[in-house]
C-alpha positions in Angstrom: 68.4 169.0 97.6 67.1 172.0 99.3 64.6 171.1 102.0 65.7 170.6 105.7 64.3 167.0 105.8 66.1 166.1 102.5 69.3 167.6 103.7 69.1 166.0 107.1 68.5 162.6 105.5 71.7 162.9 103.5 74.0 164.1 106.4 77.4 162.4 106.3 76.9 161.2 102.7 78.9 162.0 99.6 78.1 161.7 95.9 79.9 161.7 92.6 77.7 163.3 90.0 77.6 164.6 86.5 75.6 167.8 86.0 74.4 168.4 82.5 74.0 172.1 81.5 73.1 171.9 77.9 70.4 170.1 75.8 69.9 167.2 78.3 69.4 169.8 81.1 66.9 171.7 79.1 64.9 168.6 78.3 65.1 167.5 81.9 63.6 170.7 83.2 60.8 170.7 80.6 59.8 167.1 81.5 59.9 167.8 85.2 57.9 171.0 85.0 55.3 169.4 82.8 54.9 166.3 85.0 54.6 168.5 88.2 52.0 170.6 86.4 49.9 167.5 85.7 49.7 166.4 89.3 47.3 167.7 92.0 49.8 167.1 94.7 53.4 168.3 95.2 56.1 165.7 94.9 59.6 165.6 96.1 62.1 166.0 93.2 65.7 167.1 92.6 66.0 170.8 92.2 69.0 170.4 89.9 69.6 167.9 87.2 72.3 165.4 88.0 73.5 161.9 87.0 74.7 160.0 90.1 77.7 157.8 89.5 78.2 156.7 93.1 77.1 157.4 96.6 79.3 157.1 99.7 79.1 157.3 103.5 82.5 158.5 104.6 82.0 161.5 106.9 85.4 160.9 108.6 87.4 160.1 105.4 86.0 162.6 103.0 89.5 163.8 102.0 90.7 160.3 101.3 87.6 159.7 99.2 88.1 163.1 97.4 91.7 162.1 96.5 90.4 158.8 94.9 87.8 160.6 92.9 90.2 163.3 91.7 92.6 160.6 90.5 89.8 158.8 88.7 88.7 162.1 87.1 92.1 162.8 85.6 91.9 159.6 83.6 88.5 160.3 82.2 87.7 162.0 78.9 84.7 164.4 78.7 81.5 162.3 78.5 78.8 162.5 76.0 75.3 162.2 77.6 72.3 161.2 75.4 68.8 161.2 76.9 67.0 158.5 75.1 63.7 158.1 77.0 61.5 159.2 79.9 61.2 156.0 81.9 60.4 154.9 85.5 61.7 152.8 88.3 58.6 150.9 89.3 57.2 150.2 92.8 58.5 150.2 95.4 60.7 153.1 94.2 58.2 154.9 92.0 60.6 157.3 90.4 60.2 159.0 87.1 63.6 159.2 85.3 65.2 160.6 82.3 67.1 157.5 81.1 70.5 157.9 79.4 71.9 155.8 76.6 74.5 153.3 77.6 77.3 154.7 75.5 80.7 153.0 75.6 82.3 156.0 77.2 79.7 156.3 80.0 79.9 152.5 80.7 83.7 152.7 80.7 83.6 155.7 83.2 81.4 153.8 85.6 83.4 150.5 85.2 86.7 152.3 85.7 85.4 154.0 88.9 84.4 150.5 90.1 88.0 149.3 89.5 89.5 152.3 91.3 87.3 151.7 94.3 87.6 147.9 94.4 90.9 147.8 96.5 89.6 150.4 99.0 87.3 149.9 102.0 85.4 153.1 101.2 81.8 152.6 102.1 79.6 152.8 99.0 75.8 153.3 99.0 73.6 151.1 96.9 76.4 150.2 94.5 75.4 148.1 91.5 77.5 146.4 88.8 77.8 148.3 85.5 75.6 145.6 84.0 72.8 146.4 86.4 73.1 150.1 86.6 70.7 152.3 84.7 72.2 155.7 83.8 69.6 158.3 84.6 68.5 161.6 86.0 65.8 161.3 88.6 62.9 163.6 87.7 60.2 163.0 90.4 60.0 160.8 93.5 56.5 159.2 93.5 56.7 157.0 96.6 53.9 159.0 98.3 51.5 158.4 95.4 48.8 155.7 95.7 49.2 152.8 93.2 46.5 154.1 90.8 47.9 157.6 90.6 51.4 156.3 90.2 50.2 154.0 87.3 48.5 156.9 85.6 51.6 159.1 86.0 53.9 156.4 84.7 51.7 155.7 81.7 51.6 159.4 80.9 55.3 160.0 81.2 57.0 156.9 79.7 58.1 157.6 76.1 61.1 157.6 73.9 62.8 161.0 73.2 63.1 161.7 69.5 65.3 163.4 68.7 67.4 162.4 71.7 69.1 165.4 73.3 72.8 165.1 73.6 75.6 167.1 75.3 79.1 166.7 76.4 79.9 167.0 80.1 83.5 168.1 80.9 83.5 167.9 84.6 82.2 165.8 87.5 81.1 167.2 90.9 81.9 165.8 94.3 79.0 166.6 96.6 78.8 166.1 100.3 76.3 166.8 103.1 77.4 168.1 106.5 75.3 169.6 109.3 72.3 170.2 107.0 74.3 171.9 104.3 75.1 170.7 100.7 78.7 171.3 99.7 80.2 170.7 96.2 83.5 170.7 94.4 83.8 170.7 90.6 86.4 168.4 89.3 87.4 168.7 85.6 87.5 165.4 83.6 90.8 164.6 81.9 93.0 167.2 83.5 
């Protein structure tokens, strides 16, 4: 995130994300650029591609949280990401997403993170079960669009991706927001 209002809204929060840098990232940027180009109005959107695995609110226990995440990461193998479709989260969210395939490795990574977090009292944001989670990269936030414009955008954007871009991610990123600034630490997977 890079605008003052976005940064302020995230103050005190932490996220564990995967950042694709290969074929999935290239596809993401092309989809986002094309969608923004078709709209008459600017929309909020992530400025870097990322797959959120968990959100937290632990401004006072960030080091404890970081230790849990580091321990989890050492047990993970690099993860293959396959983008299988452009999709949407409908109203009230109205978000265009790049949906990822639910590969066994990705599902296992999410489920194992849940198990590592289960005995802790770390505050998690909007946590869903692995069965309910949609692995994705948010492309555009359309909550400011009127219903008709949103429907047109969704109808234009939703489609399968063939061939499906695939890449292997070898690291996770621990991101935190403090005093209007985004901070990040890269954590290798499996080391």
